[in-house]
C-alpha positions in Angstrom: 8.8 5.5 -17.9 8.3 3.1 -15.0 6.1 3.9 -12.1 5.0 1.8 -9.0 1.3 2.0 -8.5 0.6 -1.5 -7.1 2.9 -4.0 -5.3 2.3 -6.4 -8.2 4.2 -4.0 -10.4 7.4 -5.5 -8.8 8.5 -9.1 -9.2 9.7 -11.2 -6.3 13.3 -10.8 -7.5 12.9 -7.0 -7.6 11.4 -6.9 -4.1 14.2 -9.1 -2.8 16.8 -6.8 -4.5 15.2 -3.8 -2.9 15.5 -5.4 0.5 19.2 -6.1 -0.2 19.7 -2.5 -1.1 17.9 -1.3 2.0 20.0 -3.6 4.1 23.1 -2.2 2.5 21.9 1.4 3.2 21.5 0.5 6.9 25.0 -1.0 7.0 26.7 1.8 5.1 24.6 5.0 4.9 27.6 7.2 3.9 27.8 5.2 0.7 24.5 6.6 -0.4 24.7 10.1 1.0 25.1 11.8 -2.4 23.3 9.2 -4.5 20.5 11.6 -5.4 22.4 14.8 -5.5 20.6 17.5 -7.7 17.5 15.3 -7.9 14.1 16.5 -6.7 11.2 14.4 -5.2 7.8 16.0 -5.4 5.5 14.9 -2.5 1.9 15.4 -3.6 -0.3 14.6 -0.6 -3.9 15.3 -1.3 -4.8 13.4 1.9 -3.4 13.7 5.5 -0.3 11.8 6.3 2.5 11.8 8.9 4.7 8.7 8.4 4.4 8.2 4.7 5.1 11.9 3.7 7.8 12.4 6.2 9.4 9.0 5.4 9.6 9.9 1.7 11.0 13.3 2.5 13.6 11.9 4.9 14.5 9.2 2.3 15.2 11.7 -0.4 17.1 14.0 1.9 19.3 11.2 3.2 20.1 10.3 -0.4 21.4 13.9 -0.9 18.4 15.0 -2.9 15.8 17.8 -2.3 12.0 17.8 -1.8 9.2 20.0 -3.1 5.5 19.6 -2.9 2.5 20.0 -0.6 0.8 18.3 2.3 -2.7 19.7 1.8 -4.9 19.5 -1.3 -6.3 23.0 -0.4 -2.8 24.5 -1.1 -2.7 23.0 -4.6 -4.7 24.0 -7.7 -6.8 20.9 -7.3 -8.9 23.1 -5.0 -9.6 25.2 -8.1 -10.7 22.1 -10.0 -7.4 21.2 -11.8 -7.4 17.6 -12.9 -4.9 15.0 -11.7 -3.5 14.7 -15.2 -2.8 18.4 -15.5 -1.2 18.5 -12.0 1.0 15.6 -13.0 2.0 17.4 -16.2 3.0 20.5 -14.3 5.0 18.7 -11.6 6.8 16.8 -14.2 8.4 20.0 -15.3 9.8 20.7 -11.8 10.8 17.3 -10.3 12.6 14.0 -11.1 10.2 11.7 -9.3 6.8 11.9 -7.6 5.3 10.4 -4.5 1.5 10.9 -4.5 -1.2 10.2 -2.0 -4.8 10.8 -3.0 -8.2 9.9 -1.6 -9.5 8.9 -5.0 -8.6 5.4 -6.1 -6.7 5.4 -9.3 -5.4 8.9 -9.1 -1.7 8.0 -8.9 -2.2 5.7 -11.9 -3.6 8.6 -13.9 -0.7 10.8 -12.8 1.8 8.1 -14.0 0.2 8.3 -17.5 0.9 12.1 -17.8 3.8 13.1 -15.5 6.7 12.1 -17.8 8.6 11.1 -14.6 8.3 8.1 -12.3 5.3 8.1 -9.9 5.1 6.2 -6.7 1.7 5.5 -5.3 1.8 6.6 -1.6 -1.8 5.4 -1.0 -4.9 5.9 -3.1 -8.1 5.7 -1.1 -8.8 2.1 0.0 -7.0 0.7 -3.0 -3.2 0.3 -2.9 -0.3 1.3 -0.8 2.8 -0.5 -2.3 5.6 1.3 -0.3 3.9 0.4 3.0 3.9 -3.2 1.8 7.6 -2.9 1.1 8.1 -1.7 4.6 5.9 -4.6 5.9 7.9 -7.2 3.9 11.2 -5.8 4.9 10.2 -5.9 8.6 9.1 -9.5 8.2 12.3 -10.3 6.4 14.5 -8.7 9.2 12.4 -10.2 12.1 11.7 -13.7 10.7 14.7 -14.2 8.3 12.5 -14.4 5.2 8.9 -14.3 3.9 8.3 -17.9 3.2 6.6 -20.6 5.4 4.6 -18.2 7.6 1.1 -18.0 9.1 0.0 -14.4 8.8 -3.1 -13.0 10.5 -4.8 -9.9 9.4 -7.2 -8.3 11.9 -9.6 -5.5 11.8 -10.7 -3.5 8.7 -10.0 -6.0 5.9 -12.6 -4.4 3.5 -11.1 -0.9 3.2 -7.6 -1.6 4.4 -5.4 -0.9 1.4 -2.3 -2.1 3.3 -4.0 -5.4 3.9 -4.9 -5.8 0.2 -1.3 -4.9 -0.9 0.4 -7.1 1.6 -1.7 -10.2 0.7 -0.9 -9.6 -3.0 2.8 -9.4 -2.1 2.8 -12.5 0.1 1.2 -14.5 -2.7 4.6 -14.2 -4.4 6.2 -16.3 -1.6 6.0 -19.9 -0.7 3.8 -21.7 1.9 2.2 -18.6 3.3 -1.1 -19.3 5.1 -3.6 -16.4 5.7 -5.9 -16.0 8.7 -8.6 -13.3 8.1 -10.0 -11.9 11.3 -12.9 -9.3 11.0 -16.5 -8.6 11.6 -18.8 -9.6 8.8 -19.1 -5.9 7.7 -15.4 -5.6 7.2 -14.5 -8.9 5.6 -11.9 -9.0 2.9 -13.4 -8.3 -0.6 -14.4 -11.4 -2.4 -12.4 -10.5 -5.5 -9.2 -10.5 -3.5 -10.0 -13.9 -2.0 -10.8 -15.3 -5.5 -8.3 -13.5 -7.7 -5.3 -13.3 -5.4 -5.5 -15.9 -2.5 -7.3 -18.7 -4.3 -5.7 -18.1 -7.7 -2.3 -18.5 -6.1 -3.3 -21.6 -4.1 -2.8 -19.9 -0.7 -4.5 -21.6 2.3 -6.7 -19.3 4.2 -9.4 -19.2 6.9 -11.9 -16.5 7.9 -12.9 -16.0 11.6 -14.3 -13.4 13.9 -12.1 -14.4 16.9 -8.7 -12.8 17.5 -8.2 -14.7 20.7 -8.7 -18.1 19.1 -6.3 -17.3 16.2 -3.4 -15.9 18.2 -1.6 -19.1 19.2 -1.1 -20.2 15.5 0.2 -16.9 14.1 3.8 -16.0 13.1 2.7 -12.5 12.2 -0.3 -10.5 13.4 -1.1 -7.5 11.2 -3.5 -5.2 13.1 -5.4 -2.5 11.3 -7.4 0.6 12.3 -11.1 0.8 11.5 -10.9 3.8 9.2 -13.4 6.5 10.0 -12.7 8.3 6.7 -13.8 5.3 4.6 -17.3 5.1 6.1 -20.3 6.9 4.6 -22.5 5.9 7.6 -20.8 7.0 10.8 -23.2 4.9 12.9 -21.7 1.8 11.3 -18.2 3.1 12.1 -19.1 3.8 15.7 -20.4 0.3 16.1 -17.4 -1.4 14.6 -14.5 0.8 15.6 -13.6 -1.2 18.8 -14.2 -4.6 17.3 -10.7 -5.8 18.2 -8.3 -4.5 20.8 -4.9 -6.2 21.3 -3.7 -6.1 24.9 -0.7 -7.4 26.8 -2.9 -9.9 28.5 -4.3 -11.3 25.2 -0.7 -11.4 23.8 0.2 -14.1 26.4 -1.5 -16.7 24.2 0.7 -15.9 21.2 4.0 -17.5 20.2 7.0 -16.0 21.9 8.5 -14.9 18.6 5.3 -13.7 16.9 5.6 -10.2 15.3 2.9 -7.6 15.8 2.7 -5.3 12.8 0.5 -2.2 12.2 0.7 0.3 9.4 -0.2 3.1 11.8 -1.7 5.4 12.9 -3.3 3.3 15.7 -6.3 4.6 17.6 -7.0 2.0 20.4 -6.8 -1.3 18.5 -3.3 -1.9 20.1 -3.1 -1.0 23.8 0.0 1.0 24.8 0.8 -1.8 27.3 1.8 -3.9 24.2 4.5 -1.4 23.2 7.2 -2.7 25.6 6.7 -6.3 24.4 9.6 -7.4 22.1 7.1 -8.8 19.7 5.8 -5.3 19.0 7.4 -4.3 15.7 5.2 -1.5 14.4 7.7 1.2 15.2 10.4 -0.8 13.5 8.2 -0.8 10.5 8.3 3.0 10.5 12.1 3.0 10.3 12.2 0.2 7.8 9.8 2.1 5.5 12.4 4.9 5.1 15.1 2.5 4.0 12.8 0.7 1.5 11.6 4.0 0.1 15.3 5.0 -0.3 15.9 1.8 -2.2 12.9 2.3 -4.4 13.7 5.9 -5.3 17.2 4.8 -6.3 15.8 2.0 -8.5 13.3 4.1 -10.3 15.7 7.0 -10.9 18.3 4.5 -12.2 15.7 3.1 -14.6 14.2 6.4 -15.6 15.8 6.6 -19.0 15.4 2.9 -19.9 12.7 2.0 -22.4 9.5 0.7 -20.7 9.0 -3.0 -21.0 6.5 -4.0 -23.7 3.8 -5.2 -21.3 1.0 -2.7 -21.3 -2.2 -4.3 -20.2 -5.1 -4.7 -22.6 -8.2 -2.8 -21.7 -11.7 -2.4 -23.2 -14.0 0.6 -23.4 -17.7 0.1 -23.7 -20.8 2.4 -23.2 -22.3 -0.7 -21.5 -19.7 -0.8 -18.7 -19.3 1.6 -15.9 -17.1 1.6 -12.8 -19.2 0.7 -9.7 -16.9 2.5 -7.2 -18.0 5.9 -6.0 -14.5 6.5 -4.7 -12.8 5.9 -8.1 -11.1 8.9 -9.8 -13.5 8.5 -12.8 -16.4 9.4 -10.5 -15.1 13.0 -10.1 -13.0 13.6 -13.3 -15.7 13.3 -15.9 -13.5 13.4 -18.9 -11.7 10.2 -18.0 -12.8 7.3 -20.1 -14.1 4.2 -18.2 -11.7 1.5 -19.1 -11.7 -2.2 -17.9 -9.7 -5.3 -17.9 -11.2 -8.8 -18.1 -10.3 -10.8 -15.0 -12.6 -13.7 -15.5 -13.5 -14.6 -19.1 -15.6 -17.6 -18.1 -17.9 -15.5 -16.0 -17.5 -12.2 -17.9 -16.0 -10.3 -15.0 -14.5 -6.9 -15.9 -12.7 -4.6 -13.4 -11.8 -1.0 -13.6 -8.2 -0.4 -14.6 -8.0 2.5 -12.2 -9.4 1.0 -9.0 -10.1 -2.7 -9.6 -13.8 -2.3 -8.8 -16.1 -4.6 -10.7 -17.9 -3.1 -13.7 -21.6 -2.7 -13.5 
């Protein structure tokens, strides 16, 4: 049973095929109006969401299917202490496919092991958000004609920004993509992503603190919100929250065909005076997300009864290794075994299979 937990679960050919399906849905929506008739999507949102949840629901309804689920963890049995695994087992009895958002990193992966139906990760903590990445790629594809030969700037919260992590992993699949990382020191991109994704794939990149100096060279500017919910120390959040604010005046230095993207919600990192600029593509992303989620739902349901490819990743268990991430699902569900994959044999680096944090 195939699930999509991370964008790396999809090959470049599969992503391109999804974009072709999404384009066909836009061109001929009536063709897909009954594609999911009598199928049910369960939206399990343990964390607040507007766009992602409603986008998934709109996607399923426009495919002729129906939707069940919840938008608040307090209305589910998790508030009584039910494990993610047990919740997934239960929902697997009612639905044909699941979209799950959870504040604990690795929770959708756990669900995929027990649900018996496809699970789509709709965001797990600061870890992954693959369908937002599909929306990002589709927007780049529609606006720039493809995803190759681009200079892409990421600005803001690069440490906790799951959309940033996922999009960088996806862009590594394409050719001649240069990355510009714009952030304060406290919110720099995690070192393991630079080493194991950017450098491993031979991508050129630079790190800087200056948005203004970077703007003239960018084809894509991906702005992000400094996420209050990811900070344990609110004083640090207050100090960093307004690190970067894109305004119409600053945008004058950018290329006339540069695209401004943002996964939303925005707070004040993009001034409303940018909205009227034709380079502002963040609301186009919202619409494109629906079409890519429609395409993904169709793909996973079509493959539901196919045998899973023989490619299960190897992992190790050891009493000497523990996940170092307090936001990982293993930190709260004590019966879960700590499991790790070796990502650097030479230096003995092991990472948690649930959240990718380095073992301690």
